[in-house]
N, C-alpha and C positions, 0 to 999 in steps of 0.2 A: 744261159743256165739259171741266172738269178730270176728272170721273169718266169721261167718254167717252174722253178721251185715255189715262187710266190703263188702262181696259179694253182699248183698242186695243193698247197696248204689251204688256199681259199676254197678249193673244191672240196677238200676233206672237211673243212669247217661247215660248209653248206650241207654236205652229206650228213654229218652228225646232227646238225640242226633239224634236217628233214626227218631223220630217224627218231629224234627226241619228240618232235611234233607228232610223228606217227604213233608214238606210244600213248599219246593222249594223257600225259602227266603220270598217272598211276598204272596204266595198263601196260603189261609187258608185251614186247614185240613178238612176232612169229620168228623164233630163233632159226627155224629151218630155212627161212628165206634170206638169212644174212650170212655173210662170210665171217671168218674168224676175226679179222681186223675190225669190222663194224661192231661186232658184239663186244670185243675188248674195249673199244673206245666208248661204247655206251657204259661199260663198267667204270671206266675212268671218270666219265661224266657224273655218274651216280656217286662216286667216291668224293668228288669235289663239291657236289651240290647238296648231298643228303647228310644229315647228322648221324645217320646209322650206317655203319660200315657193312652190315649184313645186306643192305640194298644192293651194294656193288658186288658182294660175293656171288649172288645169283647169276650175274652176267659172266663173271670170271669162271665160275663152275661150268657154265654152258660152253664156254670156249674149250675147256678141257674135254667135255663130253662129246662135242660134235667134231672137234679137230684135235684129237688126243696126241698126235705126233708132230704137231706144227710148232713153229717158233712162238706163235701167239699163245699156245697152250702153256708153254714154258713160262712165259711172262705172266700169264694169268694165274699160275700157281703161286708165284711169289707175291702177287698182288692180293691174292686171297689171304695170305698170312698177314699182310699189312692191314687189310680191311678188318680182319678179326681183331687185330691189336688195337686199331682205332676204336673199336667197340668195347675194349677192355675184356674181350672174350679170350683170356690168356691161354686157356687150355686148348682151344681150337687153333689159335695163332701158333702155339708151340707145335701142335701136331702137324699143321700144314707146313710150317717151316722145316720140320724134320723130314716130311715127305719130299720136299724139294731137295734137301741135302742128300737123301737116299737115292733120289732119281737122277739128280744132276750134280753130282759131287765135284765135277771139274769145271762147272760153269762159273762165270764171273759173279753171278748173283748168289752163289753159294756162301760167299762171305757175308752178304747182307742177311741171308737166311739164318746163318749162325748167330748174327747179331740180334735179329728179331727173337730168336729162341732165347737168348740170354736176357733180352728185355722182358720177355714174358714172365721171367722170374723176378728180375730186378724191380719192375714197376709195381710189384705186389708188396715190396718192402716199404711199408708206410709208417709203422709205429714200432717203437723199441720193444713194446710189451708183447708183440706177436711172436708166434712160434718161429724159431730161427732156421728151420729146415729150408725154407725158401731162400734165405740168405746164403746158406751153404751152396745150394743149387745154382744160385745166381753167380757166386764166385767161381764155381767150376765152369759154368758156361761162358762167363766173361774171359776167364783164363784161356779157354779154347780159342776164342776169337783172337786174343793177343798173340798166342803162340802160333796159330795156323796162318794168320794174315797180318803179320807184324808191320807191314808197310802200308796198310790200308787206313783210310779215315776211320773205319769202324774200330780198329785196334786202338787208335788214339782216344776215341770216346770210351771204349771199354776200359782203358786204363783208369780214367777218371772215375768211372762208375765202380770199378773194382776197389779203388781206395775208399770210396764212400761206403760200400757194402762191408768192407773190412772194418772200418770204423764203427759201423752199425753193430757188428758182432761184439766189439769191445764195449760198446755202450750197454749192451744187454748184460754182459758180465758185471759191469759197474752197477747197474740197476739192482741186480740180485744181491751183490755185495753190500750195497747200502741198506737194503732191506734187512739182511742178517745183522748188520752192524747196529742198526737202530733198535733191533730187538735183543741186542746183547748176545747174539750167537757169534762170538768173536772168531772161533776157529773156522766156521763155515764162511764167514765174511772174508777172512784172510785167504782162504783157498781161491775165492773168486778174484780178489785183487792180484793174487799171485799169477793167475792165468793171464791177466792183462799185461803185467810187467814182463812175463816170460814170452808170451805168444803174440802180443800186439804192440811191440815196441815202437812201431812207426805211427801209431795213432795219437790222437790228441788227448787220450784219456790217461796216459801213463803218469803225468804229474799228480793228478788226483789219486790214482791208485796207490802211488807211493805214500802220499799223505795218509790215506786211509789205513795203510799198513802200519804206519807209525801209531795211529790211534788204536788199532786193533792189538798190536803187540804190547803197547803200554798198558792197555786194559787187562792183558793176561800176565803182566809183570815180566814180559820177555824184553828186557831193556836192550840187550845186545842187538837183537833183530830190529828194534825200533830205531836205535841209533844208526844202524847200517842203512836202513831205508831212508832216514833223514840225510845221510851222507850222499847217497846216490841222487836224491832229490836236489840237494844243494849243488852237486857237481854239474848236473845237466839242466836244472830248471831253477836256478837261484833267484831269478827275477820274478818268479810267479808267486801268487798269493798262497799257493799250497806250501811252498817252502817256508814262507813267513809264518804260516800257522803251525807247521811242524816244528820249526825252530822254537816258537813260543812254548809249544807243548813240552819239548825236550828240556829246554833251559828252566822251565817252571818246575821241573823235577830234579834240577841239579845235573842234568845230562847235556851232552852236546852231540851234534851230528858227527859220527866217526864210524869207521868200519871196525866191528868187533866180532869175535867169534868166527865160527866156520859154517854159518847157516847158508841156505840157498841164496840169500841176498848177498852174502859176502862173496860167493862164487860169481854172481852176476856182476858185482863191482869189479872183481879181478878180470873177468872175461871181457866185459863190455867197455869198461873205463880204462883199465890198465892193459888190456889186450893180452892177458895171460890165458890162453886157451888150453886148459888143463885136461 
């Protein structure tokens, strides 16, 4: 059996080489004269050797056109989605991945199609300053992968990307909050930092958000809120520079970090730190 398999692989390689040679480099073959597997393998060859994914899409699309109900057509469809993604043609990658999911929802590669669909959103998240609609869509698509295919490698990768995308949303809120704070629009700034503390508690931005709340509330003369923000910061992030800065701000005004009053921050302290879910 080993010799037969080696011979078959060798024959397949020689056949592919002959087909590539017959294409004359840039000239497309006569697809009508090739079977589904041959066209598919030419598409794979283009995907590996060409910088442009669209070169491979042509071959995979021909497999679908000429052999629409074959196993090779099924494979070709998911490879089209991958080839489009390689080209950063995210819209077509997403549409093709969705077409695979709609056509073959129970197939093994449906998980990969869902993952590609999520990546088509995630890979467009490149700068904090961009519109966050794509980030929300990426989070939804990544969550679908995690929930529907929890034991897959795609789910493990999706979890990491979900955390990064979630952190990205918090970063956007922080950016806007700093913008308002710098321009002394303290109430608007506080609203942004509050969103981070309440909705993004697992991200890396919470310590700074709490410090900025201390700054904002002190600027408005709301000392109870400022002291409470400092107390939460000191309880959870005492070793950070943000706590040191907040401590200096508060003590410089004769105040200290402690829970005072009945503001939303006091409720956060009671619920998150003391476990009093009221």
